[in-house]
C-alpha positions in Angstrom: 11.8 -5.8 -19.0 10.9 -4.1 -15.7 11.4 -4.8 -12.0 11.2 -3.7 -8.3 14.8 -3.4 -6.5 14.0 -4.1 -2.2 15.2 -1.7 0.2 18.5 -3.9 0.6 19.0 -3.2 -3.5 18.4 -6.6 -4.5 16.1 -7.8 -7.4 12.5 -8.0 -5.9 9.5 -10.4 -7.4 8.7 -11.5 -11.3 10.5 -9.4 -13.9 7.6 -7.6 -16.3 7.9 -7.4 -19.9 6.7 -4.5 -21.3 5.7 -2.8 -24.9 8.0 0.5 -24.4 10.2 2.2 -21.2 10.7 5.8 -20.7 12.9 6.9 -17.8 12.3 10.2 -15.8 15.3 12.9 -16.2 16.1 11.8 -19.8 18.0 13.8 -22.0 18.6 14.4 -26.0 17.2 13.0 -28.8 17.2 9.6 -27.9 14.7 10.4 -25.1 12.4 12.4 -26.9 12.2 9.5 -29.6 11.6 6.6 -26.9 8.8 9.3 -25.8 7.6 9.9 -29.0 7.2 6.2 -29.7 5.6 5.9 -26.5 2.7 8.2 -27.3 2.6 6.4 -31.0 2.3 2.8 -29.3 -0.1 3.9 -26.7 -2.2 6.5 -28.4 -2.1 6.5 -32.2 -3.4 3.3 -32.7 -6.2 3.4 -30.1 -7.0 7.0 -31.4 -6.9 6.1 -35.1 -8.5 3.2 -34.8 -11.7 4.3 -33.1 -11.9 8.2 -34.2 -10.4 7.0 -37.8 -11.8 8.4 -41.2 -12.0 5.4 -42.8 -15.1 4.5 -40.0 -15.7 2.4 -36.9 -18.3 -0.1 -35.8 -21.3 1.8 -34.4 -20.5 2.1 -30.3 -16.8 1.9 -30.9 -14.8 2.7 -27.8 -11.5 3.1 -27.1 -9.5 3.8 -24.0 -6.1 5.3 -22.8 -5.6 4.7 -18.8 -2.7 5.7 -17.2 -2.3 3.6 -13.7 0.6 4.4 -10.9 0.4 5.4 -7.3 0.3 8.9 -6.0 3.5 10.8 -6.6 4.9 8.9 -10.1 3.6 11.1 -12.4 0.3 9.9 -13.5 -1.6 13.1 -14.1 1.9 14.9 -15.3 1.7 11.8 -18.0 -1.8 12.1 -18.6 -2.1 16.5 -18.8 1.8 16.7 -19.5 3.7 19.7 -17.5 3.8 22.9 -18.3 4.7 23.5 -21.6 5.1 20.3 -22.4 2.4 17.5 -24.4 1.1 14.4 -22.4 -1.1 11.5 -23.6 -4.3 14.2 -23.6 -2.8 16.4 -26.3 -1.3 13.3 -28.1 -4.6 12.1 -28.2 -6.0 15.7 -29.3 -4.1 15.7 -32.0 -4.9 12.6 -33.4 -8.7 13.2 -32.7 -8.7 16.5 -34.2 -7.1 14.7 -37.4 -9.9 12.1 -37.6 -12.4 14.8 -37.1 -11.0 16.8 -40.1 -10.7 14.3 -41.8 -14.5 13.6 -41.7 -15.3 17.2 -42.2 -16.5 17.2 -38.7 -16.3 19.2 -35.3 -14.2 17.6 -32.5 -15.8 17.6 -29.2 -14.7 17.1 -25.7 -16.4 15.8 -22.4 -15.1 15.5 -18.5 -16.1 13.8 -16.0 -15.2 12.5 -12.9 -16.0 9.3 -11.0 -15.5 9.8 -7.3 -17.8 8.2 -4.4 -19.1 5.6 -7.3 -20.9 8.6 -8.3 -20.1 10.1 -12.0 -20.3 13.9 -12.1 -20.3 16.4 -15.2 -17.1 18.6 -14.4 -18.3 21.1 -17.2 -22.0 21.3 -16.1 -22.2 22.6 -12.4 -20.7 19.2 -11.0 -23.7 17.9 -12.1 -24.3 14.0 -11.6 -25.2 11.9 -14.5 -25.8 8.4 -15.1 -24.7 5.9 -17.6 -27.3 4.7 -20.8 -26.5 1.5 -22.5 -26.8 1.3 -26.4 -29.1 -1.3 -27.6 -27.1 -4.7 -27.8 -23.8 -4.3 -27.9 -23.4 -2.8 -24.5 -21.6 0.4 -25.0 -22.3 2.6 -22.1 -22.3 6.6 -23.3 -22.8 9.4 -20.4 -26.9 10.5 -20.4 -26.9 14.3 -20.4 -23.4 14.7 -20.6 -21.9 18.4 -21.6 -19.8 18.5 -25.0 -17.6 21.0 -25.7 -16.2 22.3 -29.5 -12.4 22.3 -29.3 -10.2 23.7 -32.1 -6.9 24.0 -30.6 -4.7 22.9 -27.5 -5.2 26.4 -26.0 -9.1 25.2 -26.1 -8.3 22.1 -24.7 -6.1 23.5 -22.0 -8.8 25.8 -20.6 -11.5 23.2 -20.3 -9.0 21.2 -18.3 -8.2 23.9 -16.1 -12.3 24.5 -15.7 -12.7 21.0 -15.1 -10.1 20.7 -12.9 -11.4 23.6 -10.6 -14.7 22.0 -10.2 -12.5 19.1 -9.0 -11.7 21.0 -6.4 -15.2 21.6 -5.5 -16.0 18.1 -5.9 -13.5 17.4 -3.3 -13.8 20.0 -0.9 -13.5 19.9 2.6 -12.9 15.9 2.2 -9.4 14.8 3.6 -6.2 14.5 1.1 -6.0 10.9 1.2 -9.5 10.3 -0.1 -9.7 13.2 -2.7 -7.0 11.5 -4.2 -9.2 8.6 -4.8 -10.5 10.3 -8.0 -10.3 9.4 -11.4 -10.8 12.1 -13.9 -12.1 10.7 -17.5 -11.8 12.6 -20.8 -13.4 12.2 -23.7 -13.4 13.1 -27.4 -15.8 12.3 -30.3 -16.4 13.4 -34.0 -20.2 13.1 -34.5 -22.6 14.3 -32.3 -24.7 11.2 -32.4 -25.7 8.6 -29.3 -23.4 5.4 -31.1 -20.9 7.8 -32.2 -17.4 6.2 -31.6 -15.9 7.4 -29.0 -12.4 7.7 -27.1 -11.4 8.4 -23.4 -8.2 9.3 -22.0 -8.2 8.1 -18.1 -6.3 9.2 -15.3 -6.8 6.6 -12.8 -7.4 6.9 -9.0 -4.1 5.6 -7.1 -3.7 2.1 -5.8 -3.9 1.2 -2.7 -1.3 2.0 -0.2 0.7 -1.0 1.3 1.8 -0.7 4.6 5.0 -3.0 6.0 3.6 -5.4 8.6 5.5 -6.7 11.6 7.0 -9.7 9.5 9.6 -9.0 7.3 8.9 -8.8 4.0 5.1 -9.1 4.3 3.0 -5.8 3.4 -0.8 -5.2 4.9 -2.8 -3.3 2.0 -5.0 -0.1 3.3 -7.7 -0.5 0.7 -10.6 1.4 1.1 -13.7 1.1 -0.3 -14.4 4.5 -1.5 -12.1 3.2 -4.6 -14.5 0.4 -5.9 -13.5 1.5 -10.0 -10.2 0.8 -9.8 -10.5 -2.7 -7.6 -13.2 -3.8 -10.0 -11.1 -2.6 -13.1 -7.8 -4.7 -11.5 -10.3 -7.7 -11.6 -11.7 -7.4 -14.9 -7.9 -6.9 -16.5 -7.0 -10.3 -14.9 -10.1 -12.4 -15.4 -9.4 -10.8 -18.9 -6.0 -12.8 -19.2 -7.8 -15.7 -18.0 -8.4 -18.6 -20.7 -11.3 -20.5 -18.9 -12.4 -17.6 -16.5 -16.1 -15.9 -16.0 -16.6 -13.5 -18.0 -15.1 -9.5 -16.4 -17.7 -7.9 -13.7 -17.9 -4.9 -16.2 -21.1 -3.9 -14.6 -19.6 -4.0 -11.0 -18.5 0.1 -11.2 -19.4 2.7 -13.1 -15.9 3.2 -14.3 -15.8 -0.6 -15.6 -19.2 -0.1 -17.0 -18.2 3.0 -19.0 -15.0 1.2 -20.4 -16.1 -2.1 -20.9 -17.4 -1.3 -24.8 -13.2 -0.8 -25.0 -12.1 -3.7 -23.0 -14.8 -6.6 -23.8 -16.8 -5.5 -27.3 -16.2 -5.5 -30.9 -14.2 -2.7 -32.1 -12.8 -2.1 -28.2 -8.8 -0.8 -28.6 -7.1 -0.3 -24.9 -4.0 1.1 -24.1 -2.7 1.1 -20.5 -0.1 3.2 -19.7 2.1 2.5 -16.3 3.8 5.2 -14.1 6.2 3.8 -11.5 8.5 5.5 -9.0 12.1 4.8 -9.1 12.2 5.9 -5.6 13.6 3.2 -3.1 11.2 5.0 -0.5 7.9 3.8 -3.1 9.1 0.4 -2.9 6.4 -2.1 -2.1 3.8 0.5 -4.0 6.4 0.2 -7.1 6.5 -4.0 -6.9 2.7 -4.0 -6.5 2.1 -1.9 -9.4 4.8 -4.3 -11.5 2.5 -7.4 -10.4 -0.5 -6.0 -11.9 1.9 -5.1 -15.2 2.2 -8.9 -15.2 -1.2 -9.3 -15.6 -2.4 -6.5 -17.7 0.6 -7.9 -20.0 -1.6 -11.1 -20.5 -5.1 -9.4 -21.2 -6.6 -9.8 -24.4 -9.9 -7.8 -25.3 -12.8 -10.5 -26.3 -15.7 -8.9 -28.5 -18.2 -11.0 -26.1 -16.6 -10.3 -22.8 -19.5 -8.0 -22.2 -23.1 -8.8 -20.8 -25.9 -8.3 -23.1 -27.6 -5.0 -22.3 -30.9 -6.3 -23.5 -33.4 -6.2 -20.6 -34.7 -9.7 -21.3 -31.8 -11.6 -22.2 -30.3 -9.8 -18.9 -33.4 -10.7 -16.4 -33.0 -14.4 -17.8 -29.5 -14.6 -17.1 -30.2 -13.5 -13.5 -33.1 -16.1 -13.2 -30.6 -18.7 -14.1 -28.0 -17.6 -11.7 -30.4 -17.2 -9.0 -31.5 -20.6 -9.9 -28.0 -22.4 -9.7 -27.2 -20.5 -6.5 -27.5 -23.6 -4.5 -25.6 -25.3 -6.9 -22.5 -23.1 -8.4 -21.2 -24.0 -11.6 -17.6 -25.5 -12.3 -16.4 -21.8 -13.3 -18.2 -19.9 -10.2 -17.4 -23.0 -8.0 -13.5 -22.3 -9.2 -13.9 -18.8 -9.2 -14.8 -18.8 -5.4 -12.0 -21.4 -4.5 -9.6 -19.2 -6.0 -10.7 -16.1 -3.8 -11.1 -17.8 -0.8 -7.1 -19.5 -1.1 -5.1 -18.0 0.7 -2.0 -15.7 -0.7 0.6 -18.8 -0.6 3.5 -16.0 -0.4 2.2 -14.8 2.6 1.6 -18.0 4.3 5.2 -18.6 3.5 6.7 -15.5 5.0 4.5 -16.3 8.0 5.7 -19.7 8.3 8.9 -18.6 8.3 8.7 -16.0 11.1 7.4 -18.9 12.7 9.9 -21.1 12.8 12.5 -17.4 13.6 9.9 -17.3 16.8 10.5 -21.0 17.5 14.2 -21.5 17.3 14.5 -18.2 19.1 11.7 -18.7 22.1 14.1 -21.8 23.6 17.4 -19.7 23.7 15.7 -16.7 25.1 14.6 -19.2 28.1 18.1 -20.6 28.8 19.6 -17.5 28.6 16.7 -16.0 31.5 17.1 -19.5 33.0 21.1 -18.5 33.0 20.6 -15.2 34.4 18.3 -16.2 37.2 21.2 -18.6 38.0 24.0 -15.6 38.2 21.1 -13.2 40.0 20.7 -16.1 42.6 24.3 -16.3 42.9 24.7 -12.6 43.3 21.9 -12.4 45.9 23.7 -15.6 48.1 27.0 -13.6 47.8 25.7 -10.2 48.9 23.8 -11.7 51.6 26.8 -13.1 53.0 28.8 -10.1 53.0 26.1 -8.5 54.8 26.1 -11.2 57.4 30.1 -10.7 57.8 29.7 -6.6 57.9 27.5 -6.8 60.7 29.1 -9.5 62.2 32.0 -7.4 62.1 30.4 -4.0 63.3 29.2 -5.9 66.4 32.3 -7.0 67.3 33.8 -3.5 67.0 31.6 -2.2 69.2 32.3 -4.9 72.0 35.8 -3.7 71.4 34.8 -0.3 72.1 33.2 -1.0 75.1 35.5 -2.8 76.4 38.3 -0.2 75.7 35.8 2.2 77.9 35.6 0.0 80.2 38.8 0.1 80.6 39.7 3.4 80.8 36.8 4.6 83.3 38.7 2.1 85.5 42.0 3.7 85.3 40.8 7.4 85.9 40.7 10.1 84.1 44.2 11.5 82.9 45.3 13.6 79.7 46.7 11.0 78.6 43.9 8.8 79.3 41.7 11.1 77.6 43.4 11.8 73.8 43.5 7.5 74.3 40.3 7.2 74.4 40.0 10.1 71.6 41.9 8.2 69.1 40.1 4.7 70.1 36.8 6.3 69.1 37.7 8.2 66.1 39.4 4.4 65.2 36.4 2.8 65.8 34.4 5.8 63.8 36.1 5.2 60.8 36.1 1.4 60.9 32.1 1.9 61.1 32.1 4.3 58.1 34.4 1.4 55.8 31.6 -1.3 57.2 28.9 1.1 56.0 30.3 2.1 52.8 30.6 -2.3 52.0 26.8 -2.6 53.2 25.9 0.3 50.7 27.5 -1.1 47.9 26.5 -4.3 48.8 22.9 -3.1 48.9 23.4 -1.6 45.1 24.5 -4.9 44.1 21.1 -6.4 44.9 19.2 -3.5 43.2 21.0 -4.3 39.8 20.3 -8.1 40.0 17.0 -7.5 41.0 16.5 -5.2 37.4 18.4 -7.4 35.4 16.1 -10.2 36.7 12.4 -8.0 35.9 14.3 -7.0 32.6 14.8 -10.3 31.5 11.3 -12.0 32.8 9.8 -9.2 31.0 11.9 -10.2 27.4 10.5 -13.8 28.5 7.1 -12.9 28.5 7.2 -11.0 25.2 8.5 -14.0 23.3 6.0 -16.3 25.1 3.0 -13.8 23.4 4.2 -13.3 20.5 4.2 -16.9 19.0 0.5 -18.0 19.8 -0.5 -14.5 17.9 1.4 -15.4 14.9 0.1 -19.1 15.0 -3.6 -17.6 15.3 -2.6 -15.1 12.2 -1.7 -18.4 10.3 -4.7 -20.8 11.4 -6.9 -17.5 10.4 -5.2 -17.3 7.1 -5.4 -20.9 6.2 -9.0 -20.5 6.9 
């Protein structure tokens, strides 16, 4: 089982049961054994069952896909680090073995799905189209270049050429958009339109999940450039439901190409997940594990593809058009499922609103208490200022009286010294009173600042709650 560990170190979400697990950084025979078993489970059964020397149905298709967020090792898992093998090398070995059994030549083609356009990286990045064979619905690339390969060295050279071609296609594009490209490496043993084919697919990274203002709730930064990946996720989800509508394989170039492997007779597929163990990638890893839970329930049904016969397709479209005013129960159920709000997100929003509702009265009470304290400080400061002014006036009156008395007595040396002493005493008292007045004014300013801060906090709390309520209302609608 695999599961995500939250930032607080606790198990988060539902655990997923997978067929095998290889941890990074392993050493020794145990790690090598697990890695070899992963290659056998993910590659050998698909390649041998599709390109095996005993033969396969016409148009049979196999798909080995690798899914993971950027930086989790998706491309390393597919193409392999330097001097080591990846899924692609293992698939090449099995495909070469099948070609030798059939006494044929192994050919490879590498295409790129980017901006919903299919590019041939081995033919000067020419745009290529998809064609469908008969009633089987098997899709093949029309006009793609196939090159013979006889060794891993040939394969590595072709992969390097394709990588340089990919850089030219995404040149001048933002790095975040350049990553949204899916690489498809295809093998075949026969040069015929209906020859069995195996696709090794390095899927584009999934959407980035950003942390929202609500604890535990993320916002999906999905970009329409990655339509193929989103359509593949919908198809895999519907493949795991018993009474669901047929998967929409025709909604993207990638799913049309992989449709024979996911929903036709003789189809075989394996999905390898590259999960990041880093704590900072928790949200993306948790979302990937949710997709793991969906993928393990998926089943390949031979009748899941829509017939490629133009007449049958026209009849189906006419029937869909006639039923647009009255949708079928399956369509109605699917529409309701798509419009149904996420119960987990709604629960988190309700919990956040409850916390805000609980906090608002406390904040209001604290603001009222602060207002009362401010009024008390103002009253005390006002009284102290009035007392200081009154004392200053009394001192000034006393000084004037003394000056009048001195003048009436005459001007002698002793009297002059006494007058100077009295004047200095009066100045000292006035200076002390001025200091008291300044301290009182400083207290008033601090109290006013505290009142403004509390008023700002109260206004912020009053505006947050209506915004969250509006978000919940829109989500519910």
